[in-house]
All heavy atoms as a GROMACS GRO file, in nm:
protein
  619
    1MET      N    1   3.194   1.058   1.010
    1MET     CA    2   3.093   1.056   0.906
    1MET      C    3   3.163   1.061   0.771
    1MET      O    4   3.248   1.143   0.747
    1MET     CB    5   3.001   1.178   0.928
    1MET     CG    6   2.892   1.185   0.831
    1MET     SD    7   2.767   1.313   0.854
    1MET     CE    8   2.804   1.397   1.001
    2MET      N    9   3.122   0.973   0.683
    2MET     CA   10   3.183   0.965   0.551
    2MET      C   11   3.118   1.065   0.457
    2MET      O   12   2.998   1.085   0.461
    2MET     CB   13   3.167   0.824   0.494
    2MET     CG   14   3.234   0.716   0.576
    2MET     SD   15   3.411   0.725   0.570
    2MET     CE   16   3.439   0.689   0.400
    3ALA      N   17   3.198   1.124   0.374
    3ALA     CA   18   3.146   1.218   0.274
    3ALA      C   19   3.128   1.145   0.142
    3ALA      O   20   3.221   1.088   0.088
    3ALA     CB   21   3.242   1.335   0.257
    4GLY      N   22   3.004   1.145   0.094
    4GLY     CA   23   2.974   1.078  -0.032
    4GLY      C   24   2.982   1.176  -0.148
    4GLY      O   25   3.015   1.293  -0.131
    5PRO      N   26   2.951   1.129  -0.267
    5PRO     CA   27   2.954   1.219  -0.383
    5PRO      C   28   2.847   1.328  -0.370
    5PRO      O   29   2.734   1.301  -0.334
    5PRO     CB   30   2.925   1.127  -0.501
    5PRO     CG   31   2.862   1.006  -0.442
    5PRO     CD   32   2.911   0.994  -0.302
    6GLY      N   33   2.885   1.449  -0.392
    6GLY     CA   34   2.793   1.561  -0.383
    6GLY      C   35   2.767   1.607  -0.241
    6GLY      O   36   2.684   1.692  -0.217
    7TYR      N   37   2.839   1.550  -0.146
    7TYR     CA   38   2.820   1.584  -0.006
    7TYR      C   39   2.918   1.694   0.032
    7TYR      O   40   3.037   1.683   0.008
    7TYR     CB   41   2.844   1.459   0.079
    7TYR     CG   42   2.825   1.480   0.226
    7TYR    CD1   43   2.698   1.482   0.280
    7TYR    CD2   44   2.933   1.497   0.310
    7TYR    CE1   45   2.680   1.501   0.414
    7TYR    CE2   46   2.917   1.515   0.444
    7TYR     CZ   47   2.788   1.517   0.497
    7TYR     OH   48   2.771   1.536   0.631
    8ASN      N   49   2.869   1.799   0.088
    8ASN     CA   50   2.953   1.911   0.123
    8ASN      C   51   2.934   1.941   0.271
    8ASN      O   52   2.826   1.978   0.314
    8ASN     CB   53   2.915   2.033   0.038
    8ASN     CG   54   3.012   2.147   0.057
    8ASN    OD1   55   3.104   2.139   0.137
    8ASN    ND2   56   2.990   2.254  -0.016
    9ARG      N   57   3.039   1.927   0.349
    9ARG     CA   58   3.028   1.950   0.493
    9ARG      C   59   3.002   2.096   0.526
    9ARG      O   60   2.949   2.127   0.630
    9ARG     CB   61   3.155   1.904   0.563
    9ARG     CG   62   3.168   1.756   0.560
    9ARG     CD   63   3.288   1.713   0.636
    9ARG     NE   64   3.300   1.568   0.619
    9ARG     CZ   65   3.362   1.490   0.702
    9ARG    NH1   66   3.419   1.540   0.807
    9ARG    NH2   67   3.367   1.362   0.680
   10VAL      N   68   3.038   2.186   0.438
   10VAL     CA   69   3.018   2.327   0.463
   10VAL      C   70   2.868   2.360   0.466
   10VAL      O   71   2.824   2.447   0.540
   10VAL     CB   72   3.089   2.413   0.356
   10VAL    CG1   73   3.063   2.559   0.377
   10VAL    CG2   74   3.238   2.384   0.358
   11MET      N   75   2.787   2.286   0.391
   11MET     CA   76   2.644   2.311   0.386
   11MET      C   77   2.576   2.279   0.520
   11MET      O   78   2.473   2.334   0.552
   11MET     CB   79   2.578   2.228   0.277
   11MET     CG   80   2.623   2.263   0.137
   11MET     SD   81   2.572   2.426   0.087
   11MET     CE   82   2.398   2.399   0.069
   12ILE      N   83   2.635   2.188   0.598
   12ILE     CA   84   2.574   2.148   0.725
   12ILE      C   85   2.603   2.249   0.834
   12ILE      O   86   2.518   2.277   0.917
   12ILE     CB   87   2.623   2.008   0.765
   12ILE    CG1   88   2.570   1.906   0.664
   12ILE    CG2   89   2.579   1.972   0.904
   12ILE    CD1   90   2.619   1.767   0.686
   13LYS      N   91   2.720   2.307   0.835
   13LYS     CA   92   2.757   2.402   0.939
   13LYS      C   93   2.679   2.531   0.924
   13LYS      O   94   2.658   2.581   0.815
   13LYS     CB   95   2.907   2.431   0.934
   13LYS     CG   96   2.992   2.311   0.966
   13LYS     CD   97   3.137   2.347   0.962
   13LYS     CE   98   3.223   2.226   0.986
   13LYS     NZ   99   3.364   2.254   0.975
   14ARG      N  100   2.637   2.586   1.036
   14ARG     CA  101   2.564   2.712   1.034
   14ARG      C  102   2.664   2.827   1.025
   14ARG      O  103   2.761   2.832   1.098
   14ARG     CB  104   2.481   2.724   1.160
   14ARG     CG  105   2.398   2.848   1.162
   14ARG     CD  106   2.319   2.855   1.290
   14ARG     NE  107   2.257   2.984   1.297
   14ARG     CZ  108   2.128   3.003   1.299
   14ARG    NH1  109   2.048   2.900   1.296
   14ARG    NH2  110   2.079   3.123   1.306
   15GLN      N  111   2.635   2.917   0.934
   15GLN     CA  112   2.721   3.034   0.917
   15GLN      C  113   2.649   3.155   0.976
   15GLN      O  114   2.548   3.199   0.924
   15GLN     CB  115   2.751   3.057   0.771
   15GLN     CG  116   2.826   2.944   0.705
   15GLN     CD  117   2.846   2.967   0.558
   15GLN    OE1  118   2.796   3.063   0.502
   15GLN    NE2  119   2.918   2.878   0.494
   16ASP      N  120   2.702   3.206   1.087
   16ASP     CA  121   2.638   3.319   1.153
   16ASP      C  122   2.685   3.453   1.098
   16ASP      O  123   2.615   3.552   1.112
   16ASP     CB  124   2.664   3.314   1.304
   16ASP     CG  125   2.589   3.200   1.369
   16ASP    OD1  126   2.479   3.168   1.321
   16ASP    OD2  127   2.639   3.144   1.466
   17LYS      N  128   2.801   3.456   1.037
   17LYS     CA  129   2.850   3.584   0.987
   17LYS      C  130   2.793   3.611   0.847
   17LYS      O  131   2.768   3.520   0.769
   17LYS     CB  132   3.002   3.585   0.983
   17LYS     CG  133   3.064   3.484   0.891
   17LYS     CD  134   3.214   3.493   0.894
   17LYS     CE  135   3.272   3.395   0.792
   17LYS     NZ  136   3.414   3.405   0.783
   18ALA      N  137   2.773   3.737   0.816
   18ALA     CA  138   2.720   3.776   0.686
   18ALA      C  139   2.830   3.766   0.582
   18ALA      O  140   2.947   3.792   0.610
   18ALA     CB  141   2.665   3.917   0.693
   19GLU      N  142   2.792   3.728   0.460
   19GLU     CA  143   2.887   3.719   0.351
   19GLU      C  144   2.869   3.839   0.259
   19GLU      O  145   2.768   3.907   0.263
   19GLU     CB  146   2.864   3.591   0.271
   19GLU     CG  147   2.898   3.466   0.348
   19GLU     CD  148   2.882   3.343   0.261
   19GLU    OE1  149   2.899   3.355   0.138
   19GLU    OE2  150   2.853   3.236   0.316
   20GLU      N  151   2.969   3.861   0.176
   20GLU     CA  152   2.962   3.969   0.078
   20GLU      C  153   2.957   3.910  -0.062
   20GLU      O  154   3.032   3.820  -0.096
   20GLU     CB  155   3.082   4.062   0.090
   20GLU     CG  156   3.076   4.150   0.212
   20GLU     CD  157   3.181   4.260   0.209
   20GLU    OE1  158   3.235   4.287   0.099
   20GLU    OE2  159   3.209   4.315   0.315
   21VAL      N  160   2.863   3.961  -0.143
   21VAL     CA  161   2.850   3.924  -0.283
   21VAL      C  162   2.848   4.053  -0.362
   21VAL      O  163   2.760   4.136  -0.345
   21VAL     CB  164   2.721   3.843  -0.308
   21VAL    CG1  165   2.704   3.815  -0.456
   21VAL    CG2  166   2.724   3.713  -0.228
   22MET      N  167   2.946   4.069  -0.448
   22MET     CA  168   2.960   4.189  -0.530
   22MET      C  169   2.957   4.316  -0.444
   22MET      O  170   2.894   4.415  -0.477
   22MET     CB  171   2.851   4.195  -0.637
   22MET     CG  172   2.860   4.080  -0.736
   22MET     SD  173   2.732   4.080  -0.860
   22MET     CE  174   2.766   4.232  -0.945
   23GLY      N  175   3.021   4.306  -0.326
   23GLY     CA  176   3.032   4.421  -0.238
   23GLY      C  177   2.911   4.442  -0.147
   23GLY      O  178   2.913   4.530  -0.062
   24GLN      N  179   2.806   4.366  -0.163
   24GLN     CA  180   2.686   4.379  -0.079
   24GLN      C  181   2.684   4.270   0.026
   24GLN      O  182   2.710   4.153  -0.003
   24GLN     CB  183   2.558   4.368  -0.165
   24GLN     CG  184   2.546   4.470  -0.273
   24GLN     CD  185   2.516   4.608  -0.217
   24GLN    OE1  186   2.446   4.622  -0.118
   24GLN    NE2  187   2.574   4.709  -0.279
   25ARG      N  188   2.651   4.306   0.149
   25ARG     CA  189   2.641   4.207   0.256
   25ARG      C  190   2.505   4.138   0.248
   25ARG      O  191   2.403   4.203   0.235
   25ARG     CB  192   2.657   4.274   0.392
   25ARG     CG  193   2.796   4.334   0.410
   25ARG     CD  194   2.806   4.403   0.544
   25ARG     NE  195   2.795   4.308   0.653
   25ARG     CZ  196   2.897   4.258   0.721
   25ARG    NH1  197   3.019   4.296   0.688
   25ARG    NH2  198   2.879   4.173   0.818
   26ILE      N  199   2.508   4.005   0.252
   26ILE     CA  200   2.383   3.929   0.246
   26ILE      C  201   2.366   3.850   0.375
   26ILE      O  202   2.462   3.816   0.444
   26ILE     CB  203   2.380   3.833   0.125
   26ILE    CG1  204   2.495   3.733   0.132
   26ILE    CG2  205   2.383   3.909  -0.004
   26ILE    CD1  206   2.487   3.624   0.030
   27ALA      N  207   2.241   3.822   0.410
   27ALA     CA  208   2.211   3.747   0.531
   27ALA      C  209   2.246   3.599   0.512
   27ALA      O  210   2.244   3.549   0.401
   27ALA     CB  211   2.064   3.762   0.566
   28PRO      N  212   2.277   3.531   0.622
   28PRO     CA  213   2.305   3.387   0.610
   28PRO      C  214   2.177   3.311   0.575
   28PRO      O  215   2.066   3.360   0.597
   28PRO     CB  216   2.354   3.349   0.750
   28PRO     CG  217   2.301   3.454   0.840
   28PRO     CD  218   2.291   3.578   0.758
   29PRO      N  219   2.190   3.191   0.519
   29PRO     CA  220   2.072   3.112   0.484
   29PRO      C  221   1.991   3.077   0.609
   29PRO      O  222   2.046   3.057   0.716
   29PRO     CB  223   2.127   2.986   0.420
   29PRO     CG  224   2.273   2.998   0.419
   29PRO     CD  225   2.314   3.124   0.486
   30ARG      N  226   1.859   3.070   0.593
   30ARG     CA  227   1.772   3.034   0.704
   30ARG      C  228   1.647   2.965   0.651
   30ARG      O  229   1.616   2.973   0.534
   30ARG     CB  230   1.734   3.157   0.785
   30ARG     CG  231   1.654   3.258   0.706
   30ARG     CD  232   1.628   3.383   0.787
   30ARG     NE  233   1.541   3.473   0.717
   30ARG     CZ  234   1.580   3.561   0.627
   30ARG    NH1  235   1.708   3.570   0.596
   30ARG    NH2  236   1.493   3.639   0.568
   31ILE      N  237   1.576   2.898   0.741
   31ILE     CA  238   1.453   2.831   0.704
   31ILE      C  239   1.343   2.936   0.696
   31ILE      O  240   1.324   3.015   0.788
   31ILE     CB  241   1.417   2.722   0.806
   31ILE    CG1  242   1.526   2.615   0.808
   31ILE    CG2  243   1.281   2.660   0.776
   31ILE    CD1  244   1.507   2.510   0.913
   32THR      N  245   1.268   2.937   0.586
   32THR     CA  246   1.162   3.035   0.566
   32THR      C  247   1.025   2.970   0.584
   32THR      O  248   1.012   2.849   0.592
   32THR     CB  249   1.172   3.095   0.425
   32THR    OG1  250   1.153   2.989   0.330
   32THR    CG2  251   1.307   3.161   0.401
   33PHE      N  252   0.922   3.055   0.587
   33PHE     CA  253   0.786   3.003   0.598
   33PHE      C  254   0.749   2.922   0.474
   33PHE      O  255   0.674   2.824   0.483
   33PHE     CB  256   0.686   3.118   0.615
   33PHE     CG  257   0.696   3.184   0.751
   33PHE    CD1  258   0.734   3.315   0.762
   33PHE    CD2  259   0.665   3.113   0.865
   33PHE    CE1  260   0.743   3.376   0.886
   33PHE    CE2  261   0.674   3.172   0.989
   33PHE     CZ  262   0.712   3.305   1.000
   34GLY      N  263   0.801   2.960   0.360
   34GLY     CA  264   0.775   2.885   0.238
   34GLY      C  265   0.832   2.744   0.245
   34GLY      O  266   0.770   2.648   0.201
   35ALA      N  267   0.952   2.732   0.301
   35ALA     CA  268   1.014   2.600   0.315
   35ALA      C  269   0.935   2.513   0.412
   35ALA      O  270   0.917   2.393   0.388
   35ALA     CB  271   1.158   2.615   0.364
   36VAL      N  272   0.885   2.572   0.519
   36VAL     CA  273   0.803   2.497   0.614
   36VAL      C  274   0.673   2.454   0.547
   36VAL      O  275   0.627   2.340   0.566
   36VAL     CB  276   0.776   2.580   0.741
   36VAL    CG1  277   0.676   2.512   0.832
   36VAL    CG2  278   0.906   2.607   0.815
   37GLY      N  279   0.613   2.541   0.467
   37GLY     CA  280   0.490   2.506   0.396
   37GLY      C  281   0.511   2.393   0.298
   37GLY      O  282   0.427   2.302   0.288
   38VAL      N  283   0.621   2.396   0.225
   38VAL     CA  284   0.651   2.288   0.130
   38VAL      C  285   0.672   2.157   0.206
   38VAL      O  286   0.625   2.051   0.163
   38VAL     CB  287   0.774   2.325   0.046
   38VAL    CG1  288   0.827   2.204  -0.030
   38VAL    CG2  289   0.740   2.437  -0.050
   39LEU      N  290   0.742   2.162   0.318
   39LEU     CA  291   0.765   2.043   0.400
   39LEU      C  292   0.632   1.984   0.446
   39LEU      O  293   0.609   1.864   0.437
   39LEU     CB  294   0.853   2.077   0.520
   39LEU     CG  295   0.879   1.964   0.617
   39LEU    CD1  296   0.977   1.865   0.556
   39LEU    CD2  297   0.933   2.018   0.747
   40LEU      N  298   0.543   2.070   0.495
   40LEU     CA  299   0.413   2.022   0.540
   40LEU      C  300   0.330   1.966   0.426
   40LEU      O  301   0.269   1.859   0.438
   40LEU     CB  302   0.336   2.136   0.608
   40LEU     CG  303   0.387   2.181   0.744
   40LEU    CD1  304   0.312   2.305   0.790
   40LEU    CD2  305   0.371   2.070   0.846
   41LYS      N  306   0.327   2.037   0.314
   41LYS     CA  307   0.239   2.000   0.203
   41LYS      C  308   0.284   1.874   0.132
   41LYS      O  309   0.202   1.788   0.099
   41LYS     CB  310   0.232   2.116   0.104
   41LYS     CG  311   0.140   2.093  -0.012
   41LYS     CD  312   0.134   2.216  -0.100
   41LYS     CE  313   0.042   2.196  -0.218
   41LYS     NZ  314   0.039   2.313  -0.304
   42TYR      N  315   0.412   1.860   0.105
   42TYR     CA  316   0.460   1.752   0.021
   42TYR      C  317   0.520   1.634   0.095
   42TYR      O  318   0.543   1.529   0.035
   42TYR     CB  319   0.562   1.805  -0.080
   42TYR     CG  320   0.499   1.899  -0.179
   42TYR    CD1  321   0.528   2.035  -0.176
   42TYR    CD2  322   0.410   1.853  -0.275
   42TYR    CE1  323   0.470   2.122  -0.267
   42TYR    CE2  324   0.352   1.938  -0.365
   42TYR     CZ  325   0.382   2.073  -0.361
   42TYR     OH  326   0.323   2.159  -0.450
   43ILE      N  327   0.548   1.648   0.224
   43ILE     CA  328   0.608   1.537   0.297
   43ILE      C  329   0.521   1.494   0.415
   43ILE      O  330   0.475   1.380   0.421
   43ILE     CB  331   0.751   1.573   0.346
   43ILE    CG1  332   0.839   1.597   0.224
   43ILE    CG2  333   0.808   1.462   0.434
   43ILE    CD1  334   0.979   1.643   0.256
   44LEU      N  335   0.494   1.584   0.508
   44LEU     CA  336   0.424   1.544   0.630
   44LEU      C  337   0.277   1.514   0.606
   44LEU      O  338   0.224   1.417   0.662
   44LEU     CB  339   0.440   1.654   0.736
   44LEU     CG  340   0.584   1.680   0.780
   44LEU    CD1  341   0.588   1.791   0.882
   44LEU    CD2  342   0.647   1.555   0.835
   45LEU      N  343   0.208   1.593   0.526
   45LEU     CA  344   0.066   1.569   0.501
   45LEU      C  345   0.041   1.436   0.429
   45LEU      O  346  -0.046   1.359   0.472
   45LEU     CB  347   0.005   1.686   0.424
   45LEU     CG  348  -0.145   1.682   0.402
   45LEU    CD1  349  -0.218   1.684   0.536
   45LEU    CD2  350  -0.190   1.799   0.316
   46PRO      N  351   0.115   1.402   0.322
   46PRO     CA  352   0.093   1.270   0.261
   46PRO      C  353   0.125   1.153   0.354
   46PRO      O  354   0.055   1.051   0.353
   46PRO     CB  355   0.188   1.270   0.141
   46PRO     CG  356   0.207   1.412   0.108
   46PRO     CD  357   0.204   1.484   0.240
   47VAL      N  358   0.227   1.167   0.437
   47VAL     CA  359   0.259   1.060   0.532
   47VAL      C  360   0.146   1.045   0.633
   47VAL      O  361   0.101   0.933   0.663
   47VAL     CB  362   0.394   1.088   0.603
   47VAL    CG1  363   0.414   0.995   0.721
   47VAL    CG2  364   0.508   1.076   0.505
   48PHE      N  365   0.096   1.157   0.684
   48PHE     CA  366  -0.014   1.153   0.781
   48PHE      C  367  -0.139   1.091   0.718
   48PHE      O  368  -0.204   1.005   0.780
   48PHE     CB  369  -0.044   1.294   0.831
   48PHE     CG  370  -0.164   1.300   0.920
   48PHE    CD1  371  -0.156   1.259   1.052
   48PHE    CD2  372  -0.285   1.346   0.872
   48PHE    CE1  373  -0.267   1.263   1.134
   48PHE    CE2  374  -0.397   1.351   0.953
   48PHE     CZ  375  -0.387   1.309   1.084
   49LEU      N  376  -0.174   1.132   0.598
   49LEU     CA  377  -0.293   1.078   0.532
   49LEU      C  378  -0.277   0.929   0.501
   49LEU      O  379  -0.372   0.852   0.516
   49LEU     CB  380  -0.322   1.156   0.404
   49LEU     CG  381  -0.370   1.300   0.424
   49LEU    CD1  382  -0.386   1.369   0.290
   49LEU    CD2  383  -0.498   1.304   0.504
   50GLY      N  384  -0.159   0.888   0.460
   50GLY     CA  385  -0.134   0.746   0.435
   50GLY      C  386  -0.149   0.663   0.560
   50GLY      O  387  -0.211   0.555   0.559
   51LEU      N  388  -0.095   0.711   0.670
   51LEU     CA  389  -0.107   0.637   0.796
   51LEU      C  390  -0.250   0.637   0.847
   51LEU      O  391  -0.296   0.537   0.905
   51LEU     CB  392  -0.012   0.696   0.901
   51LEU     CG  393   0.136   0.674   0.875
   51LEU    CD1  394   0.221   0.747   0.977
   51LEU    CD2  395   0.169   0.526   0.874
   52ALA      N  396  -0.323   0.747   0.826
   52ALA     CA  397  -0.464   0.751   0.867
   52ALA      C  398  -0.547   0.650   0.787
   52ALA      O  399  -0.631   0.579   0.844
   52ALA     CB  400  -0.519   0.892   0.849
   53LEU      N  401  -0.524   0.642   0.656
   53LEU     CA  402  -0.595   0.544   0.574
   53LEU      C  403  -0.561   0.401   0.615
   53LEU      O  404  -0.647   0.313   0.617
   53LEU     CB  405  -0.565   0.566   0.427
   53LEU     CG  406  -0.629   0.688   0.364
   53LEU    CD1  407  -0.577   0.707   0.221
   53LEU    CD2  408  -0.780   0.677   0.365
   54LEU      N  409  -0.435   0.377   0.648
   54LEU     CA  410  -0.393   0.246   0.693
   54LEU      C  411  -0.463   0.210   0.825
   54LEU      O  412  -0.510   0.096   0.843
   54LEU     CB  413  -0.242   0.242   0.710
   54LEU     CG  414  -0.177   0.109   0.741
   54LEU    CD1  415  -0.195   0.014   0.624
   54LEU    CD2  416  -0.030   0.129   0.770
   55ASP      N  417  -0.474   0.305   0.915
   55ASP     CA  418  -0.541   0.283   1.043
   55ASP      C  419  -0.689   0.255   1.022
   55ASP      O  420  -0.746   0.165   1.086
   55ASP     CB  421  -0.521   0.403   1.134
   55ASP     CG  422  -0.573   0.377   1.274
   55ASP    OD1  423  -0.538   0.272   1.331
   55ASP    OD2  424  -0.648   0.462   1.325
   56ILE      N  425  -0.753   0.329   0.933
   56ILE     CA  426  -0.895   0.305   0.904
   56ILE      C  427  -0.913   0.166   0.842
   56ILE      O  428  -1.007   0.094   0.877
   56ILE     CB  429  -0.950   0.415   0.811
   56ILE    CG1  430  -0.956   0.548   0.887
   56ILE    CG2  431  -1.087   0.379   0.756
   56ILE    CD1  432  -0.983   0.667   0.799
   57GLY      N  433  -0.823   0.127   0.755
   57GLY     CA  434  -0.830  -0.007   0.697
   57GLY      C  435  -0.817  -0.115   0.802
   57GLY      O  436  -0.891  -0.214   0.801
   58PHE      N  437  -0.722  -0.100   0.894
   58PHE     CA  438  -0.706  -0.197   1.002
   58PHE      C  439  -0.830  -0.202   1.090
   58PHE      O  440  -0.872  -0.308   1.134
   58PHE     CB  441  -0.583  -0.166   1.088
   58PHE     CG  442  -0.455  -0.217   1.031
   58PHE    CD1  443  -0.346  -0.133   1.019
   58PHE    CD2  444  -0.442  -0.348   0.991
   58PHE    CE1  445  -0.227  -0.180   0.968
   58PHE    CE2  446  -0.324  -0.397   0.940
   58PHE     CZ  447  -0.216  -0.311   0.928
   59TYR      N  448  -0.889  -0.084   1.116
   59TYR     CA  449  -1.009  -0.079   1.200
   59TYR      C  450  -1.121  -0.162   1.137
   59TYR      O  451  -1.182  -0.245   1.204
   59TYR     CB  452  -1.054   0.066   1.220
   59TYR     CG  453  -1.188   0.076   1.288
   59TYR    CD1  454  -1.198   0.058   1.426
   59TYR    CD2  455  -1.304   0.101   1.216
   59TYR    CE1  456  -1.321   0.066   1.490
   59TYR    CE2  457  -1.427   0.109   1.278
   59TYR     CZ  458  -1.435   0.091   1.414
   59TYR     OH  459  -1.555   0.098   1.477
   60PHE      N  460  -1.149  -0.140   1.008
   60PHE     CA  461  -1.256  -0.214   0.943
   60PHE      C  462  -1.222  -0.363   0.931
   60PHE      O  463  -1.311  -0.448   0.944
   60PHE     CB  464  -1.288  -0.155   0.805
   60PHE     CG  465  -1.371  -0.030   0.815
   60PHE    CD1  466  -1.320   0.091   0.777
   60PHE    CD2  467  -1.501  -0.036   0.863
   60PHE    CE1  468  -1.396   0.206   0.787
   60PHE    CE2  469  -1.579   0.077   0.872
   60PHE     CZ  470  -1.526   0.199   0.836
   61PHE      N  471  -1.098  -0.396   0.910
   61PHE     CA  472  -1.057  -0.536   0.902
   61PHE      C  473  -1.081  -0.607   1.035
   61PHE      O  474  -1.137  -0.716   1.040
   61PHE     CB  475  -0.910  -0.547   0.861
   61PHE     CG  476  -0.859  -0.687   0.856
   61PHE    CD1  477  -0.895  -0.772   0.751
   61PHE    CD2  478  -0.776  -0.737   0.954
   61PHE    CE1  479  -0.849  -0.903   0.746
   61PHE    CE2  480  -0.729  -0.866   0.950
   61PHE     CZ  481  -0.766  -0.951   0.846
   62PHE      N  482  -1.037  -0.543   1.145
   62PHE     CA  483  -1.055  -0.606   1.276
   62PHE      C  484  -1.202  -0.612   1.316
   62PHE      O  485  -1.247  -0.710   1.374
   62PHE     CB  486  -0.975  -0.530   1.383
   62PHE     CG  487  -0.834  -0.577   1.396
   62PHE    CD1  488  -0.736  -0.532   1.308
   62PHE    CD2  489  -0.798  -0.666   1.494
   62PHE    CE1  490  -0.606  -0.575   1.320
   62PHE    CE2  491  -0.666  -0.710   1.506
   62PHE     CZ  492  -0.570  -0.665   1.419
   63GLN      N  493  -1.279  -0.507   1.288
   63GLN     CA  494  -1.418  -0.502   1.328
   63GLN      C  495  -1.506  -0.597   1.248
   63GLN      O  496  -1.591  -0.666   1.304
   63GLN     CB  497  -1.473  -0.360   1.316
   63GLN     CG  498  -1.421  -0.265   1.420
   63GLN     CD  499  -1.475  -0.297   1.560
   63GLN    OE1  500  -1.589  -0.339   1.575
   63GLN    NE2  501  -1.393  -0.277   1.659
   64HIS      N  502  -1.490  -0.601   1.116
   64HIS     CA  503  -1.583  -0.672   1.031
   64HIS      C  504  -1.535  -0.811   0.986
   64HIS      O  505  -1.616  -0.899   0.964
   64HIS     CB  506  -1.618  -0.588   0.908
   64HIS     CG  507  -1.682  -0.458   0.945
   64HIS    ND1  508  -1.808  -0.452   0.999
   64HIS    CD2  509  -1.637  -0.331   0.941
   64HIS    CE1  510  -1.839  -0.326   1.024
   64HIS    NE2  511  -1.736  -0.250   0.990
   65VAL      N  512  -1.406  -0.830   0.972
   65VAL     CA  513  -1.355  -0.959   0.927
   65VAL      C  514  -1.322  -1.047   1.047
   65VAL      O  515  -1.367  -1.163   1.055
   65VAL     CB  516  -1.231  -0.941   0.836
   65VAL    CG1  517  -1.172  -1.075   0.799
   65VAL    CG2  518  -1.269  -0.862   0.712
   66LEU      N  519  -1.244  -0.995   1.141
   66LEU     CA  520  -1.205  -1.074   1.258
   66LEU      C  521  -1.305  -1.064   1.373
   66LEU      O  522  -1.297  -1.144   1.467
   66LEU     CB  523  -1.066  -1.030   1.307
   66LEU     CG  524  -0.952  -1.047   1.207
   66LEU    CD1  525  -0.822  -0.996   1.268
   66LEU    CD2  526  -0.938  -1.191   1.162
   67GLU      N  527  -1.394  -0.966   1.366
   67GLU     CA  528  -1.493  -0.940   1.472
   67GLU      C  529  -1.426  -0.926   1.608
   67GLU      O  530  -1.467  -0.988   1.706
   67GLU     CB  531  -1.601  -1.048   1.472
   67GLU     CG  532  -1.683  -1.049   1.344
   67GLU     CD  533  -1.791  -1.155   1.345
   67GLU    OE1  534  -1.797  -1.234   1.442
   67GLU    OE2  535  -1.868  -1.159   1.249
   68ARG      N  536  -1.324  -0.846   1.612
   68ARG     CA  537  -1.252  -0.820   1.736
   68ARG      C  538  -1.240  -0.671   1.758
   68ARG      O  539  -1.255  -0.591   1.667
   68ARG     CB  540  -1.112  -0.881   1.732
   68ARG     CG  541  -1.113  -1.029   1.720
   68ARG     CD  542  -0.984  -1.086   1.767
   68ARG     NE  543  -0.991  -1.230   1.755
   68ARG     CZ  544  -0.974  -1.312   1.856
   68ARG    NH1  545  -0.946  -1.263   1.974
   68ARG    NH2  546  -0.980  -1.441   1.839
   69CYS      N  547  -1.209  -0.637   1.880
   69CYS     CA  548  -1.192  -0.496   1.916
   69CYS      C  549  -1.056  -0.447   1.863
   69CYS      O  550  -0.960  -0.522   1.855
   69CYS     CB  551  -1.196  -0.484   2.068
   69CYS     SG  552  -1.198  -0.316   2.124
   70TYR      N  553  -1.052  -0.320   1.826
   70TYR     CA  554  -0.929  -0.264   1.770
   70TYR      C  555  -0.900  -0.129   1.833
   70TYR      O  556  -0.986  -0.042   1.839
   70TYR     CB  557  -0.943  -0.248   1.618
   70TYR     CG  558  -0.823  -0.182   1.554
   70TYR    CD1  559  -0.704  -0.250   1.536
   70TYR    CD2  560  -0.829  -0.050   1.512
   70TYR    CE1  561  -0.595  -0.190   1.478
   70TYR    CE2  562  -0.720   0.011   1.453
   70TYR     CZ  563  -0.603  -0.060   1.438
   70TYR     OH  564  -0.495   0.001   1.379
   71GLY      N  565  -0.781  -0.111   1.880
   71GLY     CA  566  -0.735   0.019   1.925
   71GLY      C  567  -0.786   0.057   2.063
   71GLY      O  568  -0.817  -0.026   2.148
   72ILE      N  569  -0.795   0.186   2.084
   72ILE     CA  570  -0.831   0.240   2.215
   72ILE      C  571  -0.978   0.215   2.248
   72ILE      O  572  -1.017   0.222   2.364
   72ILE     CB  573  -0.795   0.390   2.222
   72ILE    CG1  574  -0.790   0.437   2.364
   72ILE    CG2  575  -0.893   0.471   2.141
   72ILE    CD1  576  -0.721   0.568   2.383
   73LEU      N  577  -1.059   0.183   2.149
   73LEU     CA  578  -1.200   0.154   2.175
   73LEU      C  579  -1.217   0.033   2.263
   73LEU      O  580  -1.322   0.017   2.328
   73LEU     CB  581  -1.275   0.136   2.043
   73LEU     CG  582  -1.280   0.259   1.951
   73LEU    CD1  583  -1.344   0.223   1.818
   73LEU    CD2  584  -1.354   0.370   2.017
   74CYS      N  585  -1.118  -0.055   2.269
   74CYS     CA  586  -1.125  -0.175   2.353
   74CYS      C  587  -1.132  -0.137   2.501
   74CYS      O  588  -1.195  -0.206   2.581
   74CYS     CB  589  -1.003  -0.263   2.332
   74CYS     SG  590  -0.992  -0.328   2.167
   75TYR      N  591  -1.067  -0.030   2.539
   75TYR     CA  592  -1.064   0.010   2.679
   75TYR      C  593  -1.198   0.064   2.725
   75TYR      O  594  -1.230   0.059   2.842
   75TYR     CB  595  -0.956   0.116   2.702
   75TYR     CG  596  -0.816   0.064   2.682
   75TYR    CD1  597  -0.734   0.119   2.586
   75TYR    CD2  598  -0.766  -0.040   2.760
   75TYR    CE1  599  -0.605   0.071   2.566
   75TYR    CE2  600  -0.639  -0.089   2.743
   75TYR     CZ  601  -0.559  -0.031   2.646
   75TYR     OH  602  -0.431  -0.079   2.627
   76PHE      N  603  -1.278   0.119   2.636
   76PHE     CA  604  -1.403   0.183   2.676
   76PHE      C  605  -1.524   0.090   2.662
   76PHE      O  606  -1.632   0.127   2.700
   76PHE     CB  607  -1.426   0.309   2.590
   76PHE     CG  608  -1.320   0.413   2.611
   76PHE    CD1  609  -1.243   0.456   2.505
   76PHE    CD2  610  -1.295   0.465   2.736
   76PHE    CE1  611  -1.145   0.551   2.522
   76PHE    CE2  612  -1.197   0.560   2.756
   76PHE     CZ  613  -1.121   0.604   2.650
   77SER      N  614  -1.505  -0.027   2.605
   77SER     CA  615  -1.620  -0.116   2.588
   77SER      C  616  -1.618  -0.231   2.688
   77SER      O  617  -1.526  -0.258   2.752
   77SER     CB  618  -1.624  -0.172   2.447
   77SER     OG  619  -1.509  -0.248   2.420
   0.00000   0.00000   0.00000
């Protein structure tokens, strides 16, 4: 793997041992609930909503413009 500008391999490796800062032992970095919330709110939710709108658009296009069955509804009709 090539290291690009600003790329630090130390950031990828997990550090299990505690470090000392000004004589105090600190816990290693970890994923927090806040980080998971930010990931859900700003990345996964917009992607999900965008794909849902795209699917709804395709549904109406196939049903009303092409007058054809779309998606799983074809199996039940």
